[in-house]
C-alpha beads as a LAMMPS data file, in Angstrom:
LAMMPS data file: protein, C-alpha beads

273 atoms
272 bonds

1 atom types
1 bond types

-500.0 500.0 xlo xhi
-500.0 500.0 ylo yhi
-500.0 500.0 zlo zhi

Masses

1 110.0

Atoms # bond

1 1 1 275.603 -312.565 286.681
2 1 1 274.914 -314.860 283.718
3 1 1 275.306 -318.609 283.411
4 1 1 275.089 -321.080 280.532
5 1 1 274.361 -324.738 281.215
6 1 1 276.606 -327.007 279.151
7 1 1 277.174 -330.772 279.358
8 1 1 279.078 -331.382 282.591
9 1 1 279.327 -327.769 283.776
10 1 1 277.678 -324.431 284.376
11 1 1 279.623 -321.599 282.752
12 1 1 279.733 -318.155 284.319
13 1 1 280.082 -315.314 281.772
14 1 1 279.892 -311.535 281.499
15 1 1 279.140 -309.258 278.544
16 1 1 279.935 -305.595 278.003
17 1 1 279.805 -303.174 275.100
18 1 1 278.041 -303.362 271.735
19 1 1 278.935 -304.469 268.235
20 1 1 280.290 -307.739 266.809
21 1 1 280.908 -310.509 269.319
22 1 1 284.437 -310.889 270.707
23 1 1 285.077 -313.836 273.049
24 1 1 288.088 -313.645 275.387
25 1 1 289.420 -317.039 276.555
26 1 1 291.629 -316.902 279.684
27 1 1 294.761 -318.928 280.235
28 1 1 296.163 -320.753 283.252
29 1 1 293.954 -319.334 286.001
30 1 1 290.832 -319.878 283.876
31 1 1 289.189 -316.810 285.379
32 1 1 287.369 -313.935 283.677
33 1 1 288.842 -311.570 286.281
34 1 1 292.115 -311.335 284.309
35 1 1 290.385 -309.392 281.547
36 1 1 288.397 -306.371 282.869
37 1 1 291.012 -303.688 281.956
38 1 1 291.240 -305.015 278.407
39 1 1 287.567 -305.890 278.061
40 1 1 286.447 -302.411 279.133
41 1 1 288.591 -300.876 276.388
42 1 1 287.476 -303.350 273.721
43 1 1 283.819 -302.732 274.583
44 1 1 283.951 -299.480 272.581
45 1 1 284.088 -301.579 269.419
46 1 1 282.727 -305.038 270.333
47 1 1 280.283 -306.948 272.459
48 1 1 282.954 -308.465 274.667
49 1 1 282.344 -311.792 276.408
50 1 1 284.538 -312.963 279.259
51 1 1 283.976 -316.166 281.179
52 1 1 285.384 -318.584 283.723
53 1 1 286.413 -321.810 282.019
54 1 1 284.835 -324.971 283.420
55 1 1 286.303 -326.014 286.738
56 1 1 287.573 -322.509 287.537
57 1 1 286.128 -319.946 289.991
58 1 1 282.392 -319.580 289.274
59 1 1 282.046 -322.225 286.510
60 1 1 281.234 -325.311 288.549
61 1 1 281.632 -328.838 287.241
62 1 1 278.557 -331.055 287.138
63 1 1 279.153 -334.789 287.225
64 1 1 281.931 -336.898 285.724
65 1 1 284.373 -335.202 283.358
66 1 1 285.983 -336.651 280.236
67 1 1 289.514 -335.563 281.064
68 1 1 290.968 -337.522 278.133
69 1 1 289.199 -335.011 275.872
70 1 1 289.298 -331.941 278.067
71 1 1 290.762 -329.653 275.415
72 1 1 288.005 -330.547 272.961
73 1 1 285.459 -329.971 275.739
74 1 1 286.902 -326.541 276.489
75 1 1 286.685 -325.693 272.788
76 1 1 283.087 -326.901 272.682
77 1 1 282.251 -324.713 275.683
78 1 1 283.565 -321.706 273.754
79 1 1 281.495 -322.693 270.736
80 1 1 278.355 -323.011 272.879
81 1 1 278.902 -319.567 274.374
82 1 1 279.286 -318.016 270.919
83 1 1 276.165 -319.709 269.573
84 1 1 274.231 -318.815 272.717
85 1 1 275.013 -315.129 272.333
86 1 1 275.045 -314.597 268.576
87 1 1 273.697 -315.924 265.286
88 1 1 276.990 -314.927 263.645
89 1 1 280.544 -316.258 264.008
90 1 1 282.645 -314.403 266.561
91 1 1 286.075 -312.946 266.835
92 1 1 288.031 -314.898 269.466
93 1 1 291.052 -313.912 271.561
94 1 1 292.739 -316.680 273.563
95 1 1 295.859 -316.306 275.689
96 1 1 298.342 -319.002 276.780
97 1 1 296.390 -322.235 277.282
98 1 1 293.386 -320.182 276.224
99 1 1 295.249 -319.644 272.957
100 1 1 295.485 -323.406 272.573
101 1 1 291.732 -323.695 273.220
102 1 1 291.088 -321.034 270.585
103 1 1 293.067 -322.989 267.997
104 1 1 291.199 -326.179 268.903
105 1 1 287.954 -324.265 268.544
106 1 1 288.875 -323.369 264.984
107 1 1 289.869 -326.973 264.250
108 1 1 286.627 -328.432 265.613
109 1 1 284.088 -325.669 265.006
110 1 1 285.299 -323.367 262.199
111 1 1 281.753 -322.127 261.577
112 1 1 281.799 -320.352 264.963
113 1 1 284.914 -318.255 264.273
114 1 1 285.386 -315.290 261.942
115 1 1 288.788 -314.216 263.296
116 1 1 291.031 -315.855 265.861
117 1 1 293.841 -314.179 267.810
118 1 1 295.996 -316.853 269.419
119 1 1 298.199 -314.915 271.845
120 1 1 301.295 -316.861 272.933
121 1 1 299.547 -320.276 272.857
122 1 1 301.261 -322.780 275.129
123 1 1 301.463 -325.594 272.547
124 1 1 305.082 -326.642 273.094
125 1 1 305.217 -329.153 270.242
126 1 1 305.446 -326.221 267.822
127 1 1 308.974 -325.567 269.169
128 1 1 312.091 -327.381 267.936
129 1 1 313.150 -327.921 271.578
130 1 1 309.688 -329.030 272.714
131 1 1 310.972 -332.104 274.572
132 1 1 313.092 -329.925 276.811
133 1 1 310.059 -327.872 277.804
134 1 1 307.764 -330.870 278.227
135 1 1 310.376 -332.402 280.519
136 1 1 310.511 -329.156 282.480
137 1 1 306.734 -329.235 282.965
138 1 1 306.981 -332.821 284.260
139 1 1 309.521 -331.588 286.795
140 1 1 307.305 -328.638 287.656
141 1 1 304.379 -330.972 288.266
142 1 1 306.537 -333.095 290.574
143 1 1 307.511 -329.948 292.519
144 1 1 303.841 -329.036 292.804
145 1 1 302.992 -332.498 294.161
146 1 1 305.842 -332.345 296.674
147 1 1 305.644 -328.740 297.823
148 1 1 302.346 -327.245 296.636
149 1 1 301.454 -324.667 293.977
150 1 1 303.341 -321.662 295.409
151 1 1 306.938 -322.848 294.796
152 1 1 305.883 -324.450 291.521
153 1 1 304.374 -321.186 290.345
154 1 1 307.525 -319.286 291.353
155 1 1 309.717 -321.591 289.269
156 1 1 307.207 -321.540 286.385
157 1 1 307.164 -317.747 286.236
158 1 1 310.944 -317.336 286.593
159 1 1 311.755 -319.780 283.784
160 1 1 308.982 -319.165 281.256
161 1 1 308.164 -315.447 281.220
162 1 1 310.000 -312.110 280.903
163 1 1 310.644 -309.861 283.870
164 1 1 307.905 -307.432 282.937
165 1 1 305.333 -310.191 283.665
166 1 1 306.677 -311.212 287.079
167 1 1 304.951 -308.642 289.328
168 1 1 301.523 -309.534 287.925
169 1 1 302.036 -313.294 287.679
170 1 1 303.639 -313.572 291.120
171 1 1 301.385 -311.313 293.132
172 1 1 299.588 -312.700 296.187
173 1 1 295.792 -312.713 295.800
174 1 1 293.534 -310.736 298.069
175 1 1 292.679 -312.736 301.248
176 1 1 289.047 -313.023 300.150
177 1 1 290.122 -314.609 296.858
178 1 1 292.897 -316.780 298.279
179 1 1 290.830 -320.010 298.568
180 1 1 289.570 -319.608 294.983
181 1 1 293.076 -318.832 293.705
182 1 1 294.409 -321.939 295.438
183 1 1 291.665 -324.124 293.950
184 1 1 292.325 -322.694 290.487
185 1 1 296.083 -323.297 290.832
186 1 1 295.543 -326.896 291.912
187 1 1 293.178 -327.515 289.007
188 1 1 295.664 -326.019 286.552
189 1 1 298.611 -328.060 287.799
190 1 1 296.600 -331.264 287.857
191 1 1 294.599 -330.957 284.646
192 1 1 296.307 -328.476 282.335
193 1 1 300.013 -327.824 282.872
194 1 1 301.222 -331.047 281.235
195 1 1 298.164 -331.862 279.137
196 1 1 297.667 -328.646 277.148
197 1 1 301.341 -327.945 276.645
198 1 1 301.796 -331.427 275.110
199 1 1 298.869 -331.243 272.668
200 1 1 299.496 -332.082 269.017
201 1 1 297.345 -329.621 267.106
202 1 1 295.985 -330.624 263.712
203 1 1 298.188 -328.334 261.670
204 1 1 296.702 -329.524 258.403
205 1 1 293.268 -328.250 259.409
206 1 1 294.779 -325.022 260.815
207 1 1 296.619 -324.493 257.540
208 1 1 293.357 -324.881 255.635
209 1 1 291.831 -322.187 257.870
210 1 1 294.948 -320.034 258.170
211 1 1 293.215 -316.905 256.808
212 1 1 291.210 -316.838 260.051
213 1 1 294.244 -317.017 262.377
214 1 1 296.161 -314.037 263.800
215 1 1 299.217 -315.313 265.715
216 1 1 300.227 -312.800 268.395
217 1 1 302.987 -312.271 270.947
218 1 1 304.290 -309.707 273.350
219 1 1 307.423 -307.875 272.248
220 1 1 309.141 -308.728 275.545
221 1 1 308.487 -312.458 275.062
222 1 1 311.184 -313.002 272.457
223 1 1 313.310 -315.949 273.615
224 1 1 310.647 -317.245 275.978
225 1 1 308.663 -320.347 275.017
226 1 1 305.164 -318.959 274.485
227 1 1 306.411 -315.996 272.477
228 1 1 308.552 -318.293 270.309
229 1 1 305.510 -320.534 269.772
230 1 1 303.529 -317.604 268.415
231 1 1 306.354 -316.816 265.996
232 1 1 306.558 -320.474 264.927
233 1 1 302.786 -320.533 264.351
234 1 1 303.070 -317.387 262.248
235 1 1 305.719 -318.991 260.072
236 1 1 303.921 -322.296 259.683
237 1 1 300.620 -320.657 258.726
238 1 1 302.300 -317.880 256.716
239 1 1 300.382 -315.264 258.621
240 1 1 301.685 -311.876 259.781
241 1 1 302.589 -311.896 263.443
242 1 1 300.726 -309.384 265.615
243 1 1 303.231 -307.821 267.999
244 1 1 301.714 -306.464 271.183
245 1 1 303.242 -304.492 274.087
246 1 1 305.128 -306.039 277.023
247 1 1 305.034 -309.784 277.669
248 1 1 302.670 -312.655 278.381
249 1 1 300.240 -310.470 280.363
250 1 1 300.573 -307.279 278.326
251 1 1 296.780 -307.047 278.320
252 1 1 297.143 -306.164 282.039
253 1 1 300.426 -304.226 282.110
254 1 1 299.764 -302.103 278.993
255 1 1 296.037 -302.473 278.460
256 1 1 295.432 -299.339 276.382
257 1 1 298.145 -299.949 273.785
258 1 1 297.375 -303.670 273.748
259 1 1 293.713 -302.947 273.000
260 1 1 294.558 -300.342 270.366
261 1 1 296.787 -302.702 268.387
262 1 1 294.360 -305.605 268.768
263 1 1 291.381 -303.600 267.528
264 1 1 293.365 -302.189 264.613
265 1 1 294.361 -305.680 263.435
266 1 1 290.848 -307.101 263.844
267 1 1 289.423 -304.223 261.814
268 1 1 292.051 -304.695 259.119
269 1 1 291.150 -308.381 258.864
270 1 1 287.422 -307.564 258.727
271 1 1 288.024 -305.047 255.923
272 1 1 289.837 -307.695 253.882
273 1 1 286.741 -309.851 254.132

Bonds

1 1 1 2
2 1 2 3
3 1 3 4
4 1 4 5
5 1 5 6
6 1 6 7
7 1 7 8
8 1 8 9
9 1 9 10
10 1 10 11
11 1 11 12
12 1 12 13
13 1 13 14
14 1 14 15
15 1 15 16
16 1 16 17
17 1 17 18
18 1 18 19
19 1 19 20
20 1 20 21
21 1 21 22
22 1 22 23
23 1 23 24
24 1 24 25
25 1 25 26
26 1 26 27
27 1 27 28
28 1 28 29
29 1 29 30
30 1 30 31
31 1 31 32
32 1 32 33
33 1 33 34
34 1 34 35
35 1 35 36
36 1 36 37
37 1 37 38
38 1 38 39
39 1 39 40
40 1 40 41
41 1 41 42
42 1 42 43
43 1 43 44
44 1 44 45
45 1 45 46
46 1 46 47
47 1 47 48
48 1 48 49
49 1 49 50
50 1 50 51
51 1 51 52
52 1 52 53
53 1 53 54
54 1 54 55
55 1 55 56
56 1 56 57
57 1 57 58
58 1 58 59
59 1 59 60
60 1 60 61
61 1 61 62
62 1 62 63
63 1 63 64
64 1 64 65
65 1 65 66
66 1 66 67
67 1 67 68
68 1 68 69
69 1 69 70
70 1 70 71
71 1 71 72
72 1 72 73
73 1 73 74
74 1 74 75
75 1 75 76
76 1 76 77
77 1 77 78
78 1 78 79
79 1 79 80
80 1 80 81
81 1 81 82
82 1 82 83
83 1 83 84
84 1 84 85
85 1 85 86
86 1 86 87
87 1 87 88
88 1 88 89
89 1 89 90
90 1 90 91
91 1 91 92
92 1 92 93
93 1 93 94
94 1 94 95
95 1 95 96
96 1 96 97
97 1 97 98
98 1 98 99
99 1 99 100
100 1 100 101
101 1 101 102
102 1 102 103
103 1 103 104
104 1 104 105
105 1 105 106
106 1 106 107
107 1 107 108
108 1 108 109
109 1 109 110
110 1 110 111
111 1 111 112
112 1 112 113
113 1 113 114
114 1 114 115
115 1 115 116
116 1 116 117
117 1 117 118
118 1 118 119
119 1 119 120
120 1 120 121
121 1 121 122
122 1 122 123
123 1 123 124
124 1 124 125
125 1 125 126
126 1 126 127
127 1 127 128
128 1 128 129
129 1 129 130
130 1 130 131
131 1 131 132
132 1 132 133
133 1 133 134
134 1 134 135
135 1 135 136
136 1 136 137
137 1 137 138
138 1 138 139
139 1 139 140
140 1 140 141
141 1 141 142
142 1 142 143
143 1 143 144
144 1 144 145
145 1 145 146
146 1 146 147
147 1 147 148
148 1 148 149
149 1 149 150
150 1 150 151
151 1 151 152
152 1 152 153
153 1 153 154
154 1 154 155
155 1 155 156
156 1 156 157
157 1 157 158
158 1 158 159
159 1 159 160
160 1 160 161
161 1 161 162
162 1 162 163
163 1 163 164
164 1 164 165
165 1 165 166
166 1 166 167
167 1 167 168
168 1 168 169
169 1 169 170
170 1 170 171
171 1 171 172
172 1 172 173
173 1 173 174
174 1 174 175
175 1 175 176
176 1 176 177
177 1 177 178
178 1 178 179
179 1 179 180
180 1 180 181
181 1 181 182
182 1 182 183
183 1 183 184
184 1 184 185
185 1 185 186
186 1 186 187
187 1 187 188
188 1 188 189
189 1 189 190
190 1 190 191
191 1 191 192
192 1 192 193
193 1 193 194
194 1 194 195
195 1 195 196
196 1 196 197
197 1 197 198
198 1 198 199
199 1 199 200
200 1 200 201
201 1 201 202
202 1 202 203
203 1 203 204
204 1 204 205
205 1 205 206
206 1 206 207
207 1 207 208
208 1 208 209
209 1 209 210
210 1 210 211
211 1 211 212
212 1 212 213
213 1 213 214
214 1 214 215
215 1 215 216
216 1 216 217
217 1 217 218
218 1 218 219
219 1 219 220
220 1 220 221
221 1 221 222
222 1 222 223
223 1 223 224
224 1 224 225
225 1 225 226
226 1 226 227
227 1 227 228
228 1 228 229
229 1 229 230
230 1 230 231
231 1 231 232
232 1 232 233
233 1 233 234
234 1 234 235
235 1 235 236
236 1 236 237
237 1 237 238
238 1 238 239
239 1 239 240
240 1 240 241
241 1 241 242
242 1 242 243
243 1 243 244
244 1 244 245
245 1 245 246
246 1 246 247
247 1 247 248
248 1 248 249
249 1 249 250
250 1 250 251
251 1 251 252
252 1 252 253
253 1 253 254
254 1 254 255
255 1 255 256
256 1 256 257
257 1 257 258
258 1 258 259
259 1 259 260
260 1 260 261
261 1 261 262
262 1 262 263
263 1 263 264
264 1 264 265
265 1 265 266
266 1 266 267
267 1 267 268
268 1 268 269
269 1 269 270
270 1 270 271
271 1 271 272
272 1 272 273
């Protein structure tokens, strides 16, 4: 087990493999445990870093938090991990709200990033119908407050993700992990569901750094919000969209093909310099 002390938190992280650094940023559950199937495959080509984001699972908070700037803090945590583990900029893969964090990392700390894969980032303001989705998330939060995270999660999954994702995203955690899963769900609904989806990214800065960005989506996510966001990001930045297998959690449902396509694109970008 490895930990990094950062302002306001203690970050748990794991490393595997050898080669250039590749940081994987998790989405809604904030937990490194979503990535082992993918990380093990990527470790043939990279030193892969997975971690629990602050406030989730093993990354305990320490003192008062600046929740008005939580996204920037999450991005700074990623930057600190990269600089702790390498003297060189890293490749970064972020999924869902982790994809939003990855984009904010590039905006705030471009020196830390050599290539950035933003996989279905949950930045709803990139969609033409963003207000509809932001209103839905307000309703989802109200349901969570009234009835708890389980019914809110069920509605969230049914409305926002393709069928191929549902078995993974709806599964009941092991009894030993149930208290941690509940705490993670509560933290997500309170601090992330409405806040990260409503962020207004600095598209001018992202456009200036577009050569670093690889927008990515699952092929099954066409017509669902996060997949459509990835396509919108690709068009705005004029960057080729990386199409990956299955849906929002294709890194779990089709890990081998997902890893193969991801490595191929990262190597292509590295060869271009």
